[in-house]
N, C-alpha and C positions, 0 to 999 in steps of 0.2 A: 504494500500500500504506500509506503514511503517512497519507494522507487517510482511509483506512478506520480507522486507529488513532484519528485525531481524532474520527471519527464513531461510534466503538464504542458499541453499545447504542442508537443513535439510528435506524439505518436497518434496515428489514426488507424482505426480498425474498420474496414469497409462493412457496411450493413448493420452496424449497431453502435450504440453510444458507450463504449468501454474505455473511455479515456477521461482524464480530467480536462474539461474544456468549458466552453461557454455554458453557463447555467449551473455548473457543478457547485458553485458557492451559495446557491439559493437555499434558504431554509424551507424544508418541506417535510411533512410527516403524513402518513406512515412511511416507514423506510421501504419503499418499493423500488427504489433505485439507489445507486451509489452517489450520494451527495455529501456535503460537508458534515452534517450531523451523524450520518451513519459511519463515515470514516472516523470521526473523532470518538464516537461511541465505542467502536472496536479498538482504536488505538489507546484509548484511556483505560482499557481493561488489561492491557499487556504491560507488565512491569518494565521491560526494557525500553519500550517506546516513550515512557514517561521521562526519560532522560535525553531524548533525541530533540535537537533544536528544530527539526522539521515539524514535529508534532506541535511545538509551541508557535511556529509560524502559522499553522492552520488554526490553532486555538485563538491567536490574535485576530485572525480574520473573522472568526465567530464573535469574539467579544466586541469587535467594532460594530456589530449589528444591533447591539443593545440600544434601547431608547433611553431617555433621560432618567427613567425610573428603574432601569436595569431589566426591562422586559424585552421579549423577542416576539416578532410577528412573522407569520408565514410569508414567503416571497414567491412561492409557487404552490399551486394546489392541485389536488386530484378532484375532478368533478364528482366522483362517487362519494367523496367525503366532504363536500363543500358546505354541508349543513352543520358540521361539527366545529367546535372551538378552534381546532388546529387547521381548519379549512377556510378561515376568514382572513383575507389579505389586508384588510383595512384596520384591523384592531389587533393589539397584542394578544398572544395566546398563552393562557396559563399552562397548557400542556407543553408547548414548545419551550417555554421558559423553564419549566421543571426539568425537561430533558437536557437543556443547555446547562443549567446549574448542576445537574448530576454529573455531567462530563467535566465541568470546571472543577468541581469538588475532587474528583479523582485525580486531576492533573496538577492541582495547586496545593 
C-alpha cells in the first residue's frame, strides 16, 4: 500500500481504477473502494506502518479535511446510501468523523 503511495499518479492499470489517482483522496464511506480512509484504516492497524513517514503524509492529508470544529464530511457518495448520515455531502458526518478519529487515535 505504501508503494502505491510512492507511485501515485505514475502507474495505470487498463480497465479498472487500481491506482492512487484523481478522487482517491475523497472521503467516502462505506469502504467499497480503495480511498484514503480505507488505506489509513488498514495502515493504522499495522504496527510497522505507524513509524513510516508515508503513513503520516497520508494522515496529514486526512487531517487537512477537518472543518473548524474538527468534523469531517463526505466528499463522494454512493447513491445507494445517500439517505444515511455518511451519504450527505453538505453536512459533517458523525460516522465519518468517528472513523477518522479512530484512525488518528491509532496513529498518534
